[in-house]
PAZAPA-4460 file (N, C-alpha, C; in steps of 0.05 Angstrom, whole numbers, plus 32768, in hexadecimal, padded with zeros to 4 digits):
% residues 199
    n_x    n_y    n_z   ca_x   ca_y   ca_z    c_x    c_y    c_z   seq   type   mol
   830D   7D6C   7DF8   8324   7D56   7DF1   833B   7D67   7DED     1      X     A
   833E   7D7C   7DDE   8354   7D8C   7DD6   835D   7D96   7DF7     2      X     A
   834D   7D9C   7E00   8355   7DA9   7E1F   8367   7D93   7E30     3      X     A
   835C   7D7F   7E2B   836D   7D6A   7E3E   8388   7D5F   7E33     4      X     A
   838A   7D65   7E12   83A0   7D5D   7E06   83B4   7D75   7E09     5      X     A
   83B0   7D8A   7E0A   83C0   7DA5   7E12   83C6   7DA1   7E2D     6      X     A
   83B8   7D97   7E3F   83C1   7D9A   7E5A   83D4   7D81   7E5E     7      X     A
   83D7   7D6A   7E4E   83E3   7D57   7E54   83FE   7D5D   7E46     8      X     A
   83FC   7D6E   7E2D   8416   7D73   7E26   8428   7D8C   7E35     9      X     A
   8416   7D9A   7E43   8424   7DAE   7E52   8434   7DA3   7E6A    10      X     A
   8426   7D8D   7E76   842C   7D80   7E8E   8449   7D74   7E84    11      X     A
   8444   7D65   7E6C   845F   7D55   7E62   8476   7D6B   7E5D    12      X     A
   8470   7D81   7E52   8483   7D99   7E4F   848E   7D9D   7E6D    13      X     A
   847E   7DA0   7E7D   8488   7DA9   7E9A   8497   7D95   7EA2    14      X     A
   8490   7D7F   7EA3   84A6   7D64   7EAB   84BB   7D65   7E98    15      X     A
   84C0   7D68   7E81   84D8   7D69   7E6F   84E6   7D7D   7E76    16      X     A
   84DD   7D95   7E7C   84ED   7DB0   7E86   84F7   7DA9   7EA2    17      X     A
   84EC   7D9A   7EB8   84F3   7D92   7ED0   850A   7D80   7ECD    18      X     A
   8508   7D6E   7EBE   8519   7D5A   7EBD   8534   7D66   7EB2    19      X     A
   852E   7D72   7E9B   8548   7D84   7E92   855B   7D94   7EA5    20      X     A
   8546   7DA2   7EB8   8556   7DB4   7ECA   8563   7DA1   7EDF    21      X     A
   8554   7D8C   7EE8   8563   7D7B   7EFA   857D   7D6E   7EEB    22      X     A
   8580   7D67   7ED5   8592   7D5F   7EC4   85A8   7D73   7EC8    23      X     A
   85A1   7D8E   7EBF   85B7   7D9B   7EBE   85C1   7DA5   7ED9    24      X     A
   85B3   7DA4   7EEE   85BE   7DA8   7F0A   85D0   7D93   7F13    25      X     A
   85C9   7D76   7F0C   85D7   7D61   7F10   85F2   7D63   7F06    26      X     A
   85EE   7D68   7EEA   860A   7D68   7EDA   861A   7D7A   7EE7    27      X     A
   8614   7D94   7EE9   8624   7DA9   7EF8   862D   7DA0   7F10    28      X     A
   8625   7D92   7F23   862D   7D87   7F3D   8643   7D75   7F39    29      X     A
   8639   7D64   7F26   8652   7D4C   7F21   866B   7D59   7F15    30      X     A
   866B   7D6F   7F08   8680   7D7D   7EF9   8692   7D8C   7F0F    31      X     A
   8680   7D9A   7F1E   868E   7DAB   7F38   869A   7D93   7F4C    32      X     A
   868A   7D7D   7F54   8697   7D68   7F60   86B2   7D5B   7F59    33      X     A
   86AE   7D55   7F40   86CC   7D4C   7F30   86E2   7D5F   7F32    34      X     A
   86DA   7D7F   7F34   86ED   7D8D   7F31   86F7   7D93   7F4D    35      X     A
   86ED   7D8C   7F60   86F6   7D8D   7F7D   8705   7D70   7F85    36      X     A
   8700   7D60   7F76   870A   7D46   7F78   8729   7D45   7F6E    37      X     A
   8728   7D51   7F55   873C   7D53   7F42   8754   7D6A   7F52    38      X     A
   8749   7D7C   7F5C   8754   7D91   7F70   8767   7D83   7F84    39      X     A
   8758   7D6F   7F92   8760   7D62   7FAA   8775   7D54   7FA0    40      X     A
   8773   7D43   7F8B   8788   7D30   7F81   87A5   7D43   7F7A    41      X     A
   87A5   7D58   7F72   87B8   7D6C   7F76   87CA   7D6A   7F92    42      X     A
   87BA   7D6D   7FA8   87C4   7D71   7FC1   87CC   7D54   7FC8    43      X     A
   87C2   7D43   7FBD   87CC   7D23   7FC4   87E3   7D23   7FB7    44      X     A
   87E7   7D28   7F9E   8802   7D25   7F8E   8818   7D32   7F9E    45      X     A
   8810   7D4D   7FA5   8828   7D5B   7FB3   882C   7D4F   7FD1    46      X     A
   8817   7D45   7FDD   881C   7D38   7FF9   882F   7D1D   7FF6    47      X     A
   8826   7D0D   7FE1   883B   7CF8   7FDE   8857   7CFE   7FD7    48      X     A
   885C   7D14   7FCB   8878   7D22   7FC5   8884   7D29   7FD8    49      X     A
   8873   7D33   7FEF   8880   7D43   8008   8885   7D27   8019    50      X     A
   8875   7D13   801A   887A   7CFC   802F   888F   7CED   8025    51      X     A
   8894   7CED   8006   88AC   7CE2   8000   88C9   7CEE   8005    52      X     A
   88C4   7D06   8007   88DC   7D16   8010   88E3   7D16   802D    53      X     A
   88D2   7D13   803B   88D7   7D12   805A   88EA   7D00   8062    54      X     A
   88EA   7CE5   805A   88FD   7CD1   805F   8918   7CDB   8057    55      X     A
   891B   7CE9   8041   8938   7CF0   803A   8945   7D02   8048    56      X     A
   8935   7D19   8052   893D   7D2F   8064   8943   7D21   8083    57      X     A
   8933   7D0D   808C   8938   7D02   80A3   8950   7CF1   80A6    58      X     A
   8950   7CE2   808C   896F   7CD4   808F   8988   7CDF   8091    59      X     A
   8982   7CF4   8078   8999   7D06   8078   89A6   7D19   8092    60      X     A
   8990   7D1D   80A2   8993   7D26   80B7   899B   7D1C   80D2    61      X     A
   8994   7D03   80D4   8999   7CF3   80E6   89B7   7CF2   80F0    62      X     A
   89C8   7CF1   80E0   89E7   7CF3   80E5   89EA   7D10   80F2    63      X     A
   89E2   7D1F   80EE   89E8   7D3A   80FF   89D7   7D41   8117    64      X     A
   89BB   7D3C   8117   89AC   7D3B   812B   89A5   7D23   813F    65      X     A
   89B9   7D1B   814B   89BA   7D03   815D   89AD   7D0E   8174    66      X     A
   89AE   7D29   817D   89A3   7D2E   8197   8986   7D3B   8191    67      X     A
   897A   7D33   817B   8960   7D3E   816C   894C   7D27   8166    68      X     A
   8958   7D11   8173   8948   7CF8   816F   892B   7CF9   8171    69      X     A
   891E   7D03   8188   8904   7D06   818A   88F7   7D16   8170    70      X     A
   8906   7D29   8169   88F9   7D36   8154   88F4   7D2D   8137    71      X     A
   890A   7D1C   8132   890E   7D0B   811D   88F8   7CF5   811C    72      X     A
   88F2   7CEB   8136   88E2   7CD5   813D   88C3   7CE2   8139    73      X     A
   88BF   7CF6   8142   88A2   7D06   8139   88A1   7D0A   8120    74      X     A
   88B2   7D13   8111   88B2   7D11   80F4   88A6   7CFF   80E8    75      X     A
   88B4   7CE6   80EE   88B1   7CCA   80DE   8897   7CC1   80EB    76      X     A
   888F   7CC8   8102   8875   7CBD   810E   885C   7CCE   80FF    77      X     A
   8863   7CE7   8100   884C   7CF5   80F2   884C   7CEE   80D3    78      X     A
   8861   7CEF   80C6   885B   7CE3   80AB   884D   7CCC   80A4    79      X     A
   8859   7CB7   80B5   8847   7C9D   80B5   8827   7C9E   80BF    80      X     A
   8822   7CAF   80CD   8809   7CB3   80D6   87F7   7CC4   80BA    81      X     A
   8804   7CD7   80AE   87FF   7CE5   8096   87FF   7CD7   807A    82      X     A
   880D   7CC4   807D   880F   7CB4   8066   87F3   7C9D   8065    83      X     A
   87F1   7C96   8080   87DA   7C7F   8087   87C0   7C91   8080    84      X     A
   87BF   7CA5   8088   87A6   7CB4   8087   87A0   7CBC   8068    85      X     A
   87B2   7CBF   8056   87B3   7CC4   8041   87A8   7CAC   802E    86      X     A
   87B6   7C92   8037   87AA   7C7A   802F   878E   7C75   8034    87      X     A
   8786   7C7A   8049   876D   7C75   8052   8757   7C85   8042    88      X     A
   875D   7C9D   803D   874B   7CB2   8030   8748   7CAA   8015    89      X     A
   8763   7C9D   8002   875F   7C8F   7FEA   875B   7CA4   7FD8    90      X     A
   8760   7CBD   7FD8   875C   7CD0   7FC1   8741   7CD9   7FC2    91      X     A
   872F   7CD3   7FD3   8714   7CDE   7FD4   870A   7CEE   7FEC    92      X     A
   870F   7D0B   7FE3   8704   7D1F   7FF5   86EB   7D23   7FFF    93      X     A
   86DA   7D12   7FF6   86BC   7D0E   7FFF   86BA   7CFF   8019    94      X     A
   86D2   7CEF   801F   86D0   7CE2   8038   86DB   7CF4   8052    95      X     A
   86C3   7D03   8056   86C7   7D1C   806C   86DF   7D13   8085    96      X     A
   86D2   7CFC   808E   86E3   7CF3   80A6   8700   7CEE   80A0    97      X     A
   8704   7CDE   808B   871F   7CD8   8081   8730   7CEF   8077    98      X     A
   8723   7CFF   806D   872E   7D1C   8066   8735   7D2C   807E    99      X     A
   8729   7D2F   8094   872E   7D3E   80A7   8747   7D30   80B8   100      X     A
   8748   7D17   80B6   875C   7D0A   80C4   8774   7D11   80B5   101      X     A
   8776   7D0D   8099   878B   7D18   8088   8794   7D36   8090   102      X     A
   8782   7D45   8090   878A   7D5F   8097   8796   7D63   80B4   103      X     A
   878D   7D57   80C7   879B   7D55   80E1   87B1   7D46   80E4   104      X     A
   87B6   7D34   80D4   87D1   7D25   80D4   87E3   7D35   80C2   105      X     A
   87DD   7D3F   80AD   87F2   7D50   809D   87F8   7D6A   80AE   106      X     A
   87E4   7D72   80C1   87EE   7D87   80D2   8802   7D81   80E5   107      X     A
   87FE   7D69   80F1   8812   7D64   8106   882D   7D5D   80FA   108      X     A
   8832   7D52   80DC   8847   7D4D   80D0   8856   7D6B   80C7   109      X     A
   8844   7D7F   80C1   884F   7D96   80B9   885B   7DA4   80D8   110      X     A
   884E   7DA0   80E8   8858   7DAA   8102   8871   7D9B   810C   111      X     A
   8873   7D80   810A   888A   7D73   810F   88A0   7D7E   80FD   112      X     A
   889C   7D7D   80E4   88AE   7D83   80D0   88BB   7D9F   80D2   113      X     A
   88AB   7DB3   80D9   88B4   7DCD   80E3   88C5   7DCA   80F9   114      X     A
   88C3   7DB8   810C   88D4   7DB7   8120   88EF   7DAD   811C   115      X     A
   88E9   7D9A   810A   8905   7D89   80FD   8911   7DA4   80F3   116      X     A
   8909   7DB1   80DE   8914   7DC7   80CE   891F   7DDD   80E1   117      X     A
   8914   7DE1   80F6   8923   7DF4   8106   893A   7DED   8119   118      X     A
   8935   7DD1   8120   8951   7DC1   812E   8965   7DC2   8115   119      X     A
   895E   7DBF   80FE   8978   7DBD   80EB   8987   7DDB   80EA   120      X     A
   8979   7DF1   80F1   8987   7E0B   80EE   8998   7E0C   8106   121      X     A
   899C   7DFD   8117   89AD   7E01   812A   89C8   7DEF   8124   122      X     A
   89C6   7DE4   8110   89DF   7DD6   8106   89EC   7DDD   80E9   123      X     A
   89FD   7DED   80F1   8A0D   7DF6   80D2   8A11   7DE3   80C0   124      X     A
   8A1D   7DCF   80C7   8A23   7DB8   80B6   8A12   7DAC   80A7   125      X     A
   89F3   7DB0   80B4   89E2   7DAA   80A5   89D8   7DB8   808A   126      X     A
   89DD   7DD0   8091   89D2   7DE6   807E   89E6   7DE4   8066   127      X     A
   8A01   7DD9   8068   8A17   7DDD   8059   8A10   7DBE   8047   128      X     A
   89FF   7DAA   8052   8A01   7D8F   8046   89EE   7D94   802C   129      X     A
   89FD   7D89   8016   89EC   7D8E   7FFC   89D3   7D7E   7FF9   130      X     A
   89D4   7D65   8002   89BA   7D56   8001   89A7   7D5F   8014   131      X     A
   89A9   7D6D   8029   8998   7D75   803C   898D   7D8E   802C   132      X     A
   89A3   7DA1   8021   8995   7DB9   8014   8981   7DB1   7FFC   133      X     A
   8988   7D9E   7FED   897B   7D95   7FD9   8959   7D8C   7FE0   134      X     A
   895B   7D7B   7FF4   8943   7D71   7FFE   8931   7D83   800B   135      X     A
   893B   7D9A   801A   8932   7DB3   8022   8925   7DC1   8011   136      X     A
   8931   7DC8   7FFA   892A   7DD6   7FE4   8910   7DCB   7FD8   137      X     A
   8917   7DAA   7FD2   88FF   7D9E   7FC6   88E7   7D9E   7FD9   138      X     A
   88ED   7D9F   7FF4   88D7   7D9E   800A   88C6   7DBA   8008   139      X     A
   88D4   7DD0   8008   88CD   7DEA   8006   88BB   7DEF   7FEA   140      X     A
   88C2   7DE4   7FD4   88B8   7DE6   7FBD   889A   7DD9   7FC2   141      X     A
   889C   7DBC   7FC9   8883   7DAA   7FCD   8872   7DBD   7FDC   142      X     A
   8876   7DC6   7FF6   8867   7DD1   8007   8859   7DEA   7FF8   143      X     A
   8868   7DFA   7FE8   885A   7E0B   7FD5   8848   7E02   7FC5   144      X     A
   884E   7DED   7FB9   8833   7DE2   7FA7   8823   7DD6   7FB7   145      X     A
   8826   7DCE   7FD0   8812   7DC4   7FDC   87FE   7DD6   7FE4   146      X     A
   8808   7DF0   7FED   87F9   7E09   7FF2   87E8   7E15   7FDA   147      X     A
   87F4   7E11   7FC2   87E2   7E19   7FAC   87CC   7E03   7FA5   148      X     A
   87D4   7DEB   7FA8   87C4   7DD4   7FA3   87A7   7DD3   7FBA   149      X     A
   87B0   7DDA   7FCD   879E   7DE2   7FE6   878B   7DF8   7FDA   150      X     A
   8795   7E0F   7FD1   8789   7E24   7FCD   876E   7E1E   7FB3   151      X     A
   877C   7E12   7FA3   876B   7E07   7F88   8756   7DF3   7F94   152      X     A
   875B   7DE6   7FA8   8747   7DCC   7FAE   8734   7DDE   7FC0   153      X     A
   873C   7DF2   7FD2   8727   7E03   7FE2   8717   7E11   7FCF   154      X     A
   8720   7E1A   7FBA   870D   7E2B   7FA3   86FC   7E19   7F9A   155      X     A
   8702   7E00   7F8F   86F4   7DEE   7F80   86DB   7DE6   7F95   156      X     A
   86E3   7DDD   7FB3   86D0   7DD8   7FC4   86BE   7DF0   7FC7   157      X     A
   86C2   7E07   7FC7   86B6   7E21   7FCB   869D   7E21   7FB4   158      X     A
   86A7   7E1F   7F9E   8691   7E1B   7F86   8682   7E05   7F87   159      X     A
   868C   7DEF   7F8E   8677   7DD8   7F8E   8664   7DDE   7FA7   160      X     A
   866B   7DE5   7FBD   865A   7DE8   7FD6   8649   7E01   7FCE   161      X     A
   8651   7E16   7FC0   863B   7E27   7FB8   8626   7E1B   7FA5   162      X     A
   8631   7E10   7F92   861F   7E08   7F7E   860C   7DF3   7F89   163      X     A
   8610   7DE3   7F9D   85FE   7DCD   7FA2   85EA   7DDC   7FBB   164      X     A
   85F3   7DF1   7FC3   85E2   7E00   7FD8   85CE   7E13   7FCC   165      X     A
   85D2   7E1E   7FB2   85C2   7E30   7FA6   85A7   7E23   7F9D   166      X     A
   8590   7E34   7F9A   857D   7E26   7F92   857A   7E29   7F75   167      X     A
   8572   7E13   7F64   8560   7DFE   7F6E   8573   7DE2   7F74   168      X     A
   858D   7DEC   7F72   859E   7DD3   7F78   859B   7DC3   7F93   169      X     A
   8594   7DD6   7FA6   8594   7DCE   7FC0   857F   7DB5   7FC2   170      X     A
   8568   7DB8   7FB0   8552   7DA8   7FB2   855F   7D8C   7FAE   171      X     A
   856E   7D8E   7FA1   8576   7D6D   7F97   8593   7D64   7F9F   172      X     A
   85A1   7D75   7FA6   85BE   7D72   7FAA   85C4   7D59   7FBD   173      X     A
   85B5   7D59   7FD1   85B8   7D3D   7FE5   85AC   7D2A   7FDC   174      X     A
   8592   7D30   7FD0   8586   7D17   7FC2   8595   7D02   7FB1   175      X     A
   85A8   7D15   7FA0   85B8   7D08   7F8F   85D3   7D01   7F9B   176      X     A
   85DC   7D06   7FB1   85F0   7CF9   7FC0   8608   7D10   7FBF   177      X     A
   8602   7D2C   7FBA   8615   7D3E   7FB8   8617   7D51   7FD7   178      X     A
   8626   7D42   7FE8   8629   7D4C   8001   863D   7D66   8000   179      X     A
   8640   7D6E   8017   8650   7D87   801B   866C   7D80   801C   180      X     A
   8681   7D8E   800D   869B   7D87   800D   86AB   7D97   8026   181      X     A
   86BD   7D90   802C   86CF   7D97   8040   86E8   7DAB   8037   182      X     A
   86ED   7DC1   803E   8706   7DCD   8039   871B   7DC4   8048   183      X     A
   872F   7DCA   8040   874A   7DC2   8047   8753   7DDA   805B   184      X     A
   874F   7DDB   8073   8754   7DED   8086   876D   7DE5   8095   185      X     A
   8782   7DF3   809A   8796   7DF2   80A8   8793   7DFF   80C2   186      X     A
   879B   7DF9   80DB   8799   7E05   80F0   87AE   7E1C   80F3   187      X     A
   87A5   7E32   8108   87B5   7E4E   8105   87D0   7E48   8110   188      X     A
   87D8   7E34   811F   87F4   7E33   812A   8801   7E29   8112   189      X     A
   87F7   7E19   8102   8807   7E0E   80EB   8807   7E26   80D3   190      X     A
   87F9   7E30   80CD   87F6   7E4A   80BD   880B   7E5C   80C3   191      X     A
   8810   7E60   80DD   8822   7E75   80E7   883C   7E6D   80E1   192      X     A
   8846   7E52   80E8   8860   7E51   80E6   8869   7E36   80CE   193      X     A
   8863   7E3E   80B3   8866   7E29   80A4   8887   7E22   809F   194      X     A
   8889   7E07   8096   88A4   7E01   8095   88B4   7E0B   8081   195      X     A
   88CC   7E14   8083   88DB   7E21   806A   88F3   7E14   8068   196      X     A
   8900   7E1D   8054   891B   7E13   804F   892E   7E27   8048   197      X     A
   8931   7E36   805D   8946   7E4B   805D   895F   7E45   8061   198      X     A
   8975   7E4F   8055   898D   7E44   8056   899F   7E62   8067   199      X     A
***
């Protein structure tokens, strides 16, 4: 009789230890997932700021860049596409296809914006315009903030992915809905020529 009681007690202790281990793993994954979501929200804020600045620079440059209407239209269209992708993502970087669409749309916007800034360099009167100078400076500051936020996001994604792939968490991560997170990766062409605000 005592043997059965001891065996039941040992089994209960093992079940309690296993449940505690699963709870610790679950809570750690929740914490890390929330950290990478928070890191993404910092990118989201800076992208919104960037998207708000673009109409200012386009409108200010229209008077000077009459021969560059295609470039201005490309920036406007790319901004609309990026804004739409951002809205469809709705701040949730776990929606992988929507995140990939946002990354691609933002890459197209960066490329179009880079072409606009290069075109603006050919017009000395644009360089002298105070409004354009201020907007370009704000845009350069925002680009730097986006780069820092993207790095913080990618670091948070790396820690989350590592935690969910390590043993014993790997046994439970998919079961509890902790899927793999995506890094914010920019393409090589975009990385090689970032937009600048040189005067």
